[in-house]
C-alpha positions as CSV (number, residue, x, y, z in Angstrom):
1,M,16.5,3.3,-34.1
2,K,13.6,2.3,-31.9
3,K,15.8,-0.3,-30.2
4,V,18.5,2.2,-29.5
5,V,16.1,4.7,-27.9
6,L,14.5,2.0,-25.8
7,T,18.0,0.8,-24.7
8,V,19.0,4.4,-23.7
9,V,15.7,4.9,-21.8
10,T,16.3,1.5,-19.9
11,V,19.9,2.4,-19.0
12,M,18.8,5.8,-17.8
13,T,16.0,4.3,-15.7
14,F,18.4,1.8,-14.0
15,A,21.0,4.6,-13.5
16,M,18.4,6.8,-11.8
17,G,17.2,3.9,-9.6
18,F,20.7,3.1,-8.4
19,A,21.6,6.8,-7.9
20,E,18.8,7.2,-5.4
21,T,20.2,4.4,-3.1
22,T,23.8,5.5,-3.0
23,P,25.4,5.3,0.5
24,S,25.6,9.0,0.8
25,H,21.8,9.2,0.2
26,R,21.2,6.6,2.9
27,M,23.5,8.3,5.3
28,M,21.3,11.4,5.2
29,F,18.4,9.4,6.7
30,D,20.6,7.8,9.3
31,R,21.8,11.1,10.7
32,Q,18.3,12.3,11.5
33,P,17.4,11.6,15.2
34,V,14.7,9.0,15.6
35,S,12.2,9.1,18.3
36,Y,10.9,5.7,19.6
37,D,7.9,6.3,21.9
38,M,7.3,3.0,23.7
39,S,4.9,4.3,26.3
40,F,1.8,2.2,26.9
41,D,-1.7,3.2,28.1
42,M,-1.4,1.7,31.6
43,H,-5.1,1.3,32.1
44,R,-5.6,-0.7,28.9
45,L,-2.5,-2.8,29.7
46,A,-3.8,-3.5,33.2
47,V,-7.2,-4.6,31.9
48,K,-5.7,-6.7,29.2
49,L,-3.2,-8.5,31.6
50,G,-5.6,-8.5,34.6
51,L,-3.1,-6.8,36.9
52,T,-3.6,-6.1,40.6
53,F,-3.0,-2.6,41.9
54,E,0.5,-3.6,43.2
55,Q,1.4,-5.1,39.9
56,M,0.1,-2.1,38.0
57,E,2.3,0.3,40.0
58,T,5.4,-1.9,39.5
59,V,4.7,-2.4,35.8
60,E,4.3,1.4,35.4
61,V,7.8,2.0,36.9
62,I,9.3,-0.8,34.7
63,Q,7.6,0.7,31.6
64,N,8.9,4.2,32.3
65,C,12.4,2.8,32.7
66,F,12.0,0.8,29.4
67,N,10.7,3.9,27.6
68,N,13.7,6.0,28.7
69,E,16.2,3.3,27.7
70,V,14.6,3.1,24.2
71,Q,14.6,6.9,23.9
72,E,18.3,6.9,24.7
73,A,19.0,4.1,22.2
74,A,17.3,6.2,19.5
75,T,20.1,8.8,19.8
76,S,22.8,6.2,18.7
77,R,23.3,4.9,15.2
78,G,23.4,1.6,13.3
79,L,24.4,-1.5,15.2
80,Q,24.8,0.4,18.4
81,R,21.2,1.4,18.3
82,R,20.1,-2.2,17.7
83,H,22.2,-3.5,20.5
84,L,20.9,-0.9,23.0
85,I,17.3,-1.7,22.0
86,H,17.9,-5.4,22.3
87,Q,19.4,-4.8,25.8
88,A,16.4,-2.7,26.8
89,V,13.9,-5.3,25.6
90,R,15.8,-8.1,27.4
91,K,16.0,-6.1,30.7
92,D,12.3,-5.3,30.4
93,A,11.4,-8.9,29.9
94,Q,13.4,-10.0,32.8
95,Q,11.9,-7.4,35.1
96,M,8.4,-8.2,33.9
97,R,9.0,-11.9,34.4
98,R,9.5,-11.2,38.2
99,V,6.2,-9.3,38.4
100,L,3.8,-11.2,36.2
101,N,2.5,-14.7,36.4
102,D,3.0,-17.1,33.4
103,E,-0.3,-16.2,31.6
104,Q,0.2,-12.5,32.1
105,F,3.8,-12.7,31.0
106,E,2.9,-14.6,27.8
107,T,0.2,-12.0,26.9
108,Y,2.7,-9.2,27.7
109,M,5.4,-10.6,25.5
110,T,2.9,-11.0,22.6
111,L,1.9,-7.4,23.0
112,L,5.5,-6.2,23.2
113,G,6.5,-8.3,20.2
114,T,3.6,-6.9,18.1
115,T,4.4,-3.3,19.2
116,L,8.1,-3.7,18.3
117,R,7.2,-5.2,14.9
118,N,4.7,-2.4,14.2
119,K,7.3,0.2,15.1
120,G,10.0,-1.4,12.9
121,L,12.3,-2.3,15.8
């Protein structure tokens, strides 16, 4: 009798675990709009990268554009969202490459990569 009860409890536990992760349950979370705020504190970034005043102004414009693109990507779903975020990151890296020197760019990419990982992107 004890084995039967334990078997039933085990089966019910597994059934409840699988019931929580059904596709309809996951879809509920995908439908909610996601807000990805990728804005940086420009003063801290300028100090960390050692930017000149001209570089700082240009980086600020690039960052605003990047933040807007990521916000737009957040409104799409699934693979489309990933693709748009990937495009935004690539465009940001290309634009920053033109503005920053090698050392600054390497530091910036490290910071951007860490930020993206922390935000789950």
